[in-house]
N, C-alpha and C positions, 0 to 999 in steps of 0.2 A: 653378711657381706658388707664391706665398706663402699660407700658411693653407689653408683649405678652398676648393676651387673652388666657384663658385655656378652654378646651373643654371636653365634655363627653367622657369617655374612650370607650364607646360602639358605639355611633352614630356619634361622631365628629361634633356635633353642639354645639353652645355656650349656654349661660344661660340667655339670654335676647332677646327681640324682636329687631333685628337690624334695623337701619334706611335704607330706600330704597337707592339703588345705581343707578346712572344714567345708562340708557340703552345704552351701547356703541355698535355700529355696529361692526360686525366681518369682518376682512379684508381677502380677497382672496389672493392667492399667487401672483397675478399680482398687488396687491396694491389697487384694487378697493374695496369699502365697500359695503357689502350686509347685509340684515337683516337676523336674525336667521331663520332657517327653521326647524320646524315651529316656529312661534313667541309665545313663551311660556308665555310672559307677557300678551298676549291677552287671551290665554286659562286659565291662572291663574292670574286674576287681583290682583294688589297689595293690594287693600282694603280687598278683600276676604281672601287673604293669611295672611295678618297681623292679622286678627281676629282668625286665626287658629294657631298662634305661641305663645299664652300665656302659653302653657304647658312647654315651654322652661325654664321658671323661676322657675319651681317646681323641685328642685334638692336637693341632699344630698351629703355628702362626706363619703368615707371610709378611715379611717386614723388609726394611731397607737398612742396609749397612753402609752408612755414609763414609766409612773408612775403607770400604772394599776397593781394591786397587785395579780390578778388571774393568772391562767395558760396561758390564752389568753390575748392579748394586743390590738387587733384591735377592732374598733367600727364602727357602722353605725350612723352617726349624725342624728339630726332632720333636719328640713327645713333649707336651706342655702340661702344666698344672695351674689351677686357678689360684690367684692371690687377691687381696683386697685392693680397692681403689683403682680398678681398671688395669691391674698388672697381672702378668703371667710369668711363671718360672719356666724357662725353656731349656731343653737339651739342644746342643748345637746341631746334632744330626750330621748328615753327610754332604750338605750342599756347600760348594766352595765359598760362597759369600758369607755363609754362617760360620765357617770354621775360623774366620778372622775377626769375629765379633769379640770385643773386649767387654765382658760382663762381670769382671772381677769386682768392680766398685758397686754393682747393684745386686750381687749374690745371684746372678743368673736371671734377673728380672728384666722384662721389657714391658712397655705400656701398650695397651690396646686402645687407648684413647688418642685421637688426633687433637692437637691443640695449636692452631694457627701456624706460626713460623717456628714454634718451639719443638713440637713433637710430630713426627710422621705418623706414629701409631701403627702397630702391627695389626693385620687382619686375621682374626682367629677363625678357624674352620675345622669342623669334625673330619676325621680321616674318611669316614664313610661318605660324607657329603662331597669331599674332594674327589673321591672316586667317580661319583656321578658327574661332577663338573668335567673331569677328564674325558669321560665317555662322550659328553656333549661336544667337546672340542674335537675329539677323534672323529666323530661322525661328520662334523662340520668340515673338517679337513679331508674327509674321504680316506682315512687311514684306519687300519685295523690294529688297535693297541688297547690293552686293558691295564690301566694303572691302578695299583693297590698300595696300601701302606707298606707292604714289603718291598716295593720297587725302589730303586734309587731316585732321589729327588731331582736328579738331572734328566730324567726320562719323561718329565711331564710334557703333554702334547701342546703346551702353550708357553709363551715367554713370560716369566714372572714380572719383569719390569713393565712390560706392556699391560699385563693384568692389573698391576698396582696402579698404574696411571689411568687406565680406563675406568676403574672403580672410584677414583678420587672425587668425581662430581657427585657421587651418591653418598659421600661421607659428610659428617657434621662435626664441629668442635665438640669434644667430649661426648659424641654420639655413641650409643650402645650398640648400634647396628647400622646397616646400610639402608638407603631408601630404595629398596627393591620390592618386588611383589611377593612378600612372604606369606600373606593371608593371615598373619597373627598380629596381635596388638602389642604396642610398645609398653613395657612395664619397667618399673625401677628394679624390681627383684624378680628373678626367674622362678616361675612356678608352672604347673601343668594346667593348661586350659582344658578342662575335662570334656567340653563339647567337641574338642578337636584332638582327643587323646591319641588317635591313630597317627597324627602328624608328629608324634614324638618317638615313634618306633624306628629302629635302625633301617634306613632305606636299602641296605644290602640284604635284609632278611626277606627271603622269598620261600619260606618253608612250606607254603601251601601247595607247592608243586610236588605231588606224590603220584606214583603210578596208580591207575584206577582200573578196576575190572570192568568188563562189559556190563555186568549187572549194576555196578555203582553208577556208571554213566547214565544208563537208562532211568534209574531211580531219581538221580539228581537233575537230569536235564530238564524235566518238566517244570521244576521250580526255578532253576538258575537262569535258563535262557530268557524267559520273559522279563526277569528283573534286570538282567544285564543289558539286553538290547531291545526290550519292550515287546517281545513276541513270544510265540510258542513253538512247537515242533514243526508246524506246517500251516498252510492256508486253511482257513475255516470258512464253511458255507459256500454257496454257489454265487460267484460274482463274475462280472465280465473282466477277463484278464487282458489288460491293454498291453502287457509286455510279451504276450504269447507269440506274436509274429515278428518280434525284433530278433536280430541275430544275437547269438549267445555272447559273442565278443563285445557287442555294444552294451548289453545288459550288465555284463561283468565289469566293464570299464566304468559304467555309470555308478554301480554299487560300491566301487572302491572309494568313491569320494562322498558317499552319503554319511552324514554324521552318525556316530555310534549310537546315540540315543534314538535316532529315527530308523535304524536298520531293522529292528525287531518288527515294527509296524509294517514295513515293506515285505518282510518274510511272511506275515500273516495275510497280506493282501493279494499275493500272486504266487500261483504254483510255479510259474516260469522262473520267478526270482528264487523260489525255494530250491528248485532243481539246479539252477546255476550255482547257488551258494553251497551245494553239497560238495563242490570241488575242494580238494585239500589245498591246492595252490591258492584258491581264493582266500581262505582263512589265514594262510601264511602271509599273503600280501596285506590283508587287513591288519594283522598283528604288526607288520612293519610300519604301516601308516599310523595306526592309532596308538601304538605303544613303542615308539623308538627308544624309550628309556628302559625297555625290558630286554636287556641284552642276552638274557638266558634263553630267549626264544629259539635261537639257532640250535642249542643243544637239545631243548625239549622237543621241538618239532621234528627233529631228525631222528629222535629215539622213540617216539610214540607211534602207536598204530594210527592208520589213516582216520579212523572214526573218532580219535581223541583230539584231533587238531581243532575242530570246532569247539570242543569242550574246553580246551586249554585257553582259547581266546576268551570265552565267557568267564572262565575262572580269573584270568588276569584282569579283565575289565571290571569284574565285580570287586576284586580286591582294591583296585585303584580308584574307582568312582563311587562304589557303594559299600564301604567297609562295615558300616553299621548293619546292613542287611546280612552280611556274612556272619557277623557276631550274633544276630538274632537267631540264625539257624544253627547256632552252636559251632560254627566254623572258627578256625584260628585265623585271626586277622594278621597279615604279614606287614612288612614295611613298604609295600608298593604304593599305598596312598601317599605316604611321605615322599617316596622316590619320585612319583609323578609330579608332586608339588615342587620339589627341589629341581626337577628337570625343567620346569617352566621358568624358574628363577635363573637356571643355568643358561637357558636360551637368551634371556635378557642380558646376561653377562657376555655371552658370545657376541650379541649384537653390539654392545658397547665396545667390546674388544676390536671388532672389525671397523669401527669408526676411526680407530687409531692405526691399526695395522691389518689390512685385509688378509684373511687366511689364505686366499689364493696366492698372494704375493709371497707369503711365508713358505708355501709349499712349492713355489716355482724354483727353477734352477738358475735364477739370476745370479751372476757372478758377484761375489762380495769383495770387499777391499782386502788386499794382501796384508794390510796392517792390522786387521781385526784380531788375528792370532798373535798374541804377544804384546798388544797395545795395553798401556797402563794409564788409568786415571787415578792418580794417588790421592787426590782430594777433590771433592765436588762441592765447594762451599756455597752457602746461601749468600746472595749479594743484594737481595731486596726482600722486603716483607711481603707476605702472602696472606690475603684476607680470605679468598675463596678456597674451596678444597680442590677444585679442578685445576689441572695443569697439563701442559703439552711438553713432551720431552723430545729432544732432537739430538742426533749424533751424526757428525759428518767426518769423512775420512778422505785422504788421498786414495784413489783407486789402485794405483800402481806406484812402484818406486820411481820410474822415470817422470811421473806427473809432478814430482816435487821440483824438478828442474825447469819446468815450464814457467812462463810468465803468469802472474796471478792478479786478481782484482778482488779486494775485500770492500764490501759496502756495509756501513754501519747505519742503522735506522734508529731514530730517536722519536719519542713521543712528543706531543705538544708541551708537556711539562718538563721535557729535557731528560727523560729516563730512557735508557737503552731498551729497545723493544725487539730488535732483530738484527741479524747480520747474514750476509750471503757471501759465499766464496766461489769465484769463477776460475776454473782451471781448464785450459784446452777445449773450450767450447761448451763445457758442462758447468752447471751452477748448482750448488748445494745451499740449502737455507736452514737457518736456525732461528726460531722465534717467529715474530710477525714482521714480515717485510712488505706489507701491503702499502698501497699508495696513500692510504689514509694516515700513515705515520707523519710525524711533524717534519723532521728534516732528515737529510741523508749526507753522510761523508763517505768519500772513496779513497782507498789506499791502493795504488798500483805498484806492483813489485815486479822487477825485471826477471829474466831467466836466472836460475841458480840462487835467487834471493828468497828468503822466507822469514817467518817470525822466529826470533830467538826467545822472547819472553813477552809477557803482557803485564801491565800494571793498571788495575781498575781503580777509578776514583768512585768511592761510595759516599754519597751525600745523604743528608736527612732533612726532612721538613717537620717542624714541631707542630703538634696539635694538642690543645689543652682540653681537659675534661674534668668533671666534678666527680669525686668519690668520697662518700661519707662526709660531705661538707668541706672537703679539701680539694683545691685545684691542683691537678696533676698534669704532667706533660708526657705525651707519647710521641715518638719519632718514627716517621715513615721513611725507610731507607730505600735507596735505588741507585743503580749505576748511572753516574752523571758524566763520566769521562773515561777514556781509554788511551793509554800511552803504549804504542807498539814499538818494540825494539827489534830491529832486523839483524840478520846475520852479517849484513854489510856494514854494520856499525851505526846506522842511522836511527833517529828517534822521531816518531810521528805522534803528535798529540791531537786528540779529538775530544770535543766536549769540554767540560770543566776540568780544572786541575787542582781545585781547592778541597777536594774530598778526602776521606780517609783512604789509605792505600791498601790494596790487596794485590799481592804478587803471585803471578802464575808463571812458573819457570820449571822446565824439566830438570831431572837430575843430570849429573855429569855423564857424558857419553850417550845421551839420548836427545832426540829432537822431537818437535811438535809435529804430529802426523794427523791430528784431527781435533775437533772441538765438540763439546757436549753442553747443552743448555736445557733449562726448563723455563717455560713461559707460563705466567699466571697473572690474572688481572691486567693483561695487556702489556706487561713488561717482563724482561728477563729477571728471574728470581734466583736461579742457580747458574754457575758458569764454571767450566772446568776444561782443562787441556788433556789431550790424549798423547802420550809420549811413547817412543819406540826406539830401539837401538839402531834401526835402519833409517831413522829420520835425519833430516839435514840438521847439523849442529856444528858447534865449534867449542874449543876448550873454554871452560868457565870455572870459576871458583865454586866450592861447595857452599850450600846454604845450611844453616841450622834449620831443623824441621819447623820449629816455632815461627821462624821468619816467614815461612811459606803458609803455615796453617792459620796464623792470626791476622786480624785487621789492625792496621797501625794508623794512629792519628798523626796528621801532619806529614811525616816523611817515613820512609822505610828505614829501619836501623841499619848500621854498617854490616856488611856481609860476613865479616870474620867473627862476629860476636856469637856467644852461646847463651841460650835462654832456658832457665830452669822451669819446671812445671809450675803453673800458678795454682793457688788455693782460693777457694770461695766458700761461702756459707749457704745454709739451707734457704735463706731468703732469695737466693739467686736461682731457684729451681726452674723458673720460666725464662731465664735469660737466654737469648739467642746469641751464643758466643761467636758465631760467624759474623754477627753484626755489631759486636761489642768492641769498639776501637780501643786498643791498648796504647797507653801513653808512656813515653820513655823519660826518665829523669836520669841523665848521665852524670856520674861523678867524674868520669874520665876514662878513656880507652888506652891511655899510655901513662907512664909514671910522671911525665912532664905535666900532663893535664891534671892528674890527681894532686900534684904539688900546689895547685892553685885553690884547692878546696879549703875553706875556713869555717864551714858550718853546715848543719843539716837542720831543717825546721819542718814543723807540721802544725796544722790547725788542731782545734780541740778534739774533733772526732775523725781526724785523718781524711777530711775531704780535700785537703790541699797539702802538697809537699813542696819544699824548696831546698835548693842547694846554693850556698853562698861562696863567692870567689874573692881572692885577695885584691882584685881590682875594683871591688865594690859592686860588681854585677851579681845577678842571681838568675837561676832558671826555676820555673815553676810548672807543676802539673796539677790538674784538678781545678776547683773553683776557689778563687781567693775571697777572703772575707773573714773578719774576726781576728782575734789575737793569734799569734804564732808562738809556739814553744821552740826554742833554738838550742841546739847542742853545738858548742864551738869545737872545731877540729883543727889541729895544728898540721894542716897539709904541707905548708912550706917546710916544717920541721921534720917531716917524714911520717906523721901519723896518718893512718889510712882506715877506712871503714873495712873491717874484716869479715863482716857478716851481719845477720840480724835474726831476731826471733819474731815470728809472726803469730799473733793471737787471733783465733777465729771463733766466732760465735754464730749468730744469724748471718753475719757478714764478716769479712776481715775487719777487726775492730781495734787492733793495736799492733805496734811494731816497736821493738827494742833494738836500737842501733848499738853495735858493739865495735869498738875500734881495736887496732892492733896494739894499743897500749893498755888494754884492759879497762878502758872507760866505757860507760854505757848510759843510755838515756832512753826512757820509755815515752812513747807518744800514743795517745789514746788510752786504751785499757791495757793493764798488765796481766789480767786473768780473764778467762772465759772458758768455753767448752774444751777447746784444744789449742795447742801451740806447737809450732815446728821451727827448728833452727835451720837457717839457710846459710850454707858455706860454699865457697867456690870449689869446683872440681880440681883434681890434681893438674898442675900446669896452668891454671887460670887464676885470675884475681877478680875482685869485685869491681865492676865497671859502672853499676847503677842498679836501678830498680825499674820494673815496668808494672803498670796496673791499669785497671779500668774503673770508671765511675759510672756505672750503669743502673744502680738502684735508685729509682725515682722517689724522692722524699723532699721534705721542706727543711731548710730554705734552698738547698741545692742537691744535686745528685750525689749519693754516697759511694764510697769505694766498694767495688764488688769483687775485685780480685787483685792479687799482688804476687810478685815473684822477683827473682834475681837475674841480673844481666852480668855475664862474665866475659872477660877478655883474655886472650892468650898473650897479650903484650904487657901484662901486669904481673908482678911477682906475687906468689902466694902469700897470704897473711902469715905473719910470724907467730901469732897467738891463736889459740882455739877460740873461734867466735861463738862461744856459748855464754848465756847469762851467768854472771859470776855471783855466787851465793857465799855468804860467810858461814862460819861453823854453826850458827843458829838458823841457817836457811833463809837469810834475808838478802835481797838484791839491793845493794847500795847504789845510789845514783848521785853523781856520775861514777864514784868509786868509794870504797870503804874509808872511814876515817883512820887516824893513826892506830896501829895495833895496841898502843898503850891505853886507848879509850875503852871503856866498858860501861854497861848499863848501870844506872844508879837509881834506886827507888822504884816505885810502882809505875805501871803504864796507866796513863790517864786517857781513857777512851777505849778503843777497840784493841784487843790483844791480837798481835800480828800472827797470821798463819804463815806456814812455810812458803817461801817464794814471794812474799809481799815486798813491794817497793818501799824503801825507806830513804830519807834524805837527811843528812846531818847539817845542823846549824852550828857553826863554830863561833863561839862568843868572842874569840880573839880577833876576828876579822872586822875591819871598819865597815860600817853600813852607811850608804848614802840615801837609800830610798826603799820603802816597802809599799808595794802596790797591790790593790785588790782587797783592801780591808773593808768588806761589806758587812753591814749589820742585817740581822733578820728580825723583822717584827713578828708578833705572835703567829700571824697567818701564813708565814713563809717558812718552808722547810730549810734546814741548814744545808742540806745537800745541794740545794739550788744556787748557793752562793759560789760554788767552786772553791778555789784556793787563793793563794797569794804568791807574789814573787818578791825576792829580796835582792837588791843591787848592792854590790860591795865596792869599796873604794881603794882596794890594794891593787898590786900590779899583776895579779894572777889573771892574765887575759883570757885563758881558756874557761875559767869559771868565774866570770865577773858577775854572774847572777845565778840564783838557785830558784827553781820553780817548785812550789809546794802545792801543786794542783793548779790547773788553769782556771782563771777567773771567769765568772758567768758572762756570757755574750748577750743575754737578753735584758740585763739590768739597764735601766735608763741612764745613759752616760752624760748627756748634755747638761750644762749647769742650770738650765731653766726647766728641768723635768718637773712634772706635776704629780700629785698623788694619784690622779686619775690614770696617768700613763703608767705609774708604778703598779697600780691594781690591774691594769690591762696587759701587763707583760705576760708572755707565754709561760705557763706553769710547767714544771718538770720537763724542761726542754730536752728532747732527745733522750729521755730516760725510760727504762723499762720498769714495770711494776710486777712484783712477785711476792704475794703474801703480805700480811700485816705484822708489824713488830711494834713493841712498846718499850721505850727506854725506862729502865728502873729508876732513873733520876730524871724526871721530865725537865727539859731546858726552859729557862725563863728569859724572855727578851729584855734587853737593856734599853731598847727604844720603844716608846709608848705609842707613837703615831707614825704614819707613813711619811709625813712631812719631816719628822725628826730623823727618820732613817735616811731620807734623801739629803738632809742637811749635813749628815756626818761625812767628813772627808774620807775619800777612798784611798788616798795616797798619803803616806807619812814621809815628809821630806826632812832629812837630817842635814846638818852642816856638812859641807864638802870636805871637812878636815878629817881628823883621825878619831871619829866617835864610834864607840862600840856599844853593843847591847850588854847589859849587866844582869837582866832578869826577864822572866816572862810570868804572867799570871794566867792560870788555866782554869777553865770551867769545863767539867766533864761528868759524864755518867757512864753508860755502856759505850758511848761514842764521845768524841771530842765535841763539846758544845761551843766553846769560844776561846779566844786567846787575845792577850794584850802584851805588847812589847815595851820595855823600859830601857832607856839609854843611860850612859854614865854621866850625862849632863843633868839627869833628873827628869828628862822629858818622858812622856808616855804616849804611845801610839793610839789612834782610834781602835776601838774594839772590833774584832772580827767575830761573826756568828751571833750567838745569844749568850750574853755575859751578865745576866741578871742574877740576883741572889748571891750566896756565898761562893767564892771560888773553891775549886777542888785542891789547888796547890799554888804555891808561889816558888818558882824555881829560880835560885839566885846563883850567879857565877861566883866561883871561889870556894873557900873552905879551909879548915884547919888540917885535918888528916886526909881527907879525900877532896880533891879539887874538882868542882863542877866546871866543865869546860865547854859544854854545848848541849844541844837538844836533838833528840832523834824524833823525826816526824814520820809517822806511819801513814802510808797512802793506800787507798783502795777505792772500789767503785760502789759497794753495797752498803746502804744505810737505811734501816727501818722500812724494809719492803720496797725500796727504790734502788735502781741501778743506774749510775751516771754513765755518760759516754766516755769519760776519762777519769783518771785517778784523782781523788780529792782527799784532804786531810781527815783522818778518822781517829788518830790517837797520837800522843806525845809521851816521851820519857826522857828524863835527864841522863846525861852521859858525863862520866868523870874519869879521872886518872889518879893513881896513887902518887902522893908527893914523895 
């Protein structure tokens, strides 16, 4: 099994038949080894035990469906099966809250581990153990019901939500069981503790109860009675009987409360006691007191002869309390010892349950709210982090429909740190409370609402406070989230703000035609950690525009997005497995919601690894999301001329790592990586146009948080794109950026460096275009890998304003840029910045550095400035092996650029413009991320090839 095995929360056994463990002798204190006493493996042979453990695989889980739309969210699953790493595959079963579970993305798996704010974790329980728990609740409530695995899950004698909440304090993060009185030890992997082997038998197995003849009873009674209750068949010897003069009723009443282990001694000491206990009703009552977990007693005691009732009591108590003695005498040990143990744990569960919801109140006829039937809580989001496992759940309703029209008072309670910790609603002289409204809270705000006025919607402000910690020598930042403010919108059109207003926004608004009739919260660590509204068709409401579900489900940074927009599903990677998406604020980068706004867009930009995105306007302004810093790659867009962003291709690996923007004119540009595990094309729905993107930056890394999700924003006020927004590939499967060269161009000569795979990004360098500057020409000394340099950018001097520059890979951000950089700073720069390592590779032609020292590398100019006139490139010199090693550019004036990469030794080629029969017109630069076992965070140059056209 992977990770820790998980265990039944009632019996602390696993959910499969474990393999046999070697029988290891037990060591005495002096170091000598002795056999167990008694040898339980002889009394309970492994072959016999194994056949009796099949019941362990029959289990279910009790979990929470946070997408359940009813008042309750917990469910009892159907049959489950064990998977690795704390997961179980469940059948949905018949519980209403389970039927709406979406398990398509997890192949039916749920986790049985609880993990902070990320995972609630299902509670696994054997079906037999659940039957015992149900009997404990039935007896506590004074009802006669017998729940078995064949019964509907909606007939349980307890509330699943209350049970889940009451057991929360006994849970631990990634804990394999609950902290209850299981009497067994916690182990990483499940195996049979042979000293307690009878604790692994099916608690519903009571096969020891068989009809007995008079002769059998007489023969067995002399042995069993003394063992079970410490006595024999009657008083021995002549002693003074101090009970002889007491009334029979008093003796009987006294004996009913004598512990079972002392009862046998009393039977031996007094004939009076012995005579009183010959009563059939006495042993029936003792069975009720001593074995409430033995529900078969009613059937057995009513069907057996009078003289067998004492015998049945002894039989049951022997099985429950002294199963080893039963085995020694050759008897079959049932599951009653395990049932009795599980019953004790169940009593603890019942006690915890009653701390939250007294069973007497559940059984009472107290009138409930008229809104409970039909009320919907469409989403119950987490609004604060939760460190402890314990929580308090509250739900409040209007009691009747007329109550909605009365005047109301809402009080909000804030902690000393400014976090929402409770609220109370007073209507018509009665007050309902959610959370902690004690006087010890920090401050209080009050909202008074007149008759016929009520809440239309709520907007929560969710703030965060940073906390730094060290992990593997790296300083990381953790954010504690909490509700710092609430804005109440009323049906009368007023807006009331309480607390802070600078947090991330969480909208709580009912659907069209429904009104708010109640609230539900969870309190943990002294603050409100979950908050939801209950809506109903009979609730007070007014006409409102519809919301896209994502606008309601997600947390938004800064401001809520406009109501008429549509949001596609976002994608994320496997590094985001522990992200609490309820607390991950989404940032919006709007291109425009109308054609007029889109006409102002002149460019889209992104940082090296997509930690920052920008959109540029024709008035010189720009909007940004993410963390600014470092160079930006920019794609120019002719918004004023009618060019629009028609869609994009998202590349996802461990995180979303790259995006290719595609315009309605067939131009495209890749930001970040062009290839990884998967990719998806985002295009607007029918009748919608691309209005922008939204994403989150929640993955904690250095130097800033990385993008953790991304998706598309659509507007109905924008025309659909005229072109199919897919990455355009030529006939050879290459993605040209920003567009393919002239159809008359074709490859010429060999590829120097990496041979391009299908879908690789390539950029053409046109020798006919005038060049004004080449930036990013970094040299690599021997100790530096070429992939760490990044690439270069060429600025052109013609009037093609959309493509005034071409980026052939983003230049390194960690190279010391200031003019007085020292060799020590150079040596101390971060190696393989944001790069993954996967295997080792060796170039068949090892590169040779053209700079001998670090000082020489720092002294080499990184930018080649050409005259602002009409100067063109005439040739390039290339050094290459299996990958591109280095390159140098030459202009028509005879000048040569600084060398990029490692340009020592003989070059692989000298590609010159012009020709007699075939005209060399440019260069194809092949980009990619993988080089010699390293993977960069964005595309870098890996190979080049000449391009020509026939004269």
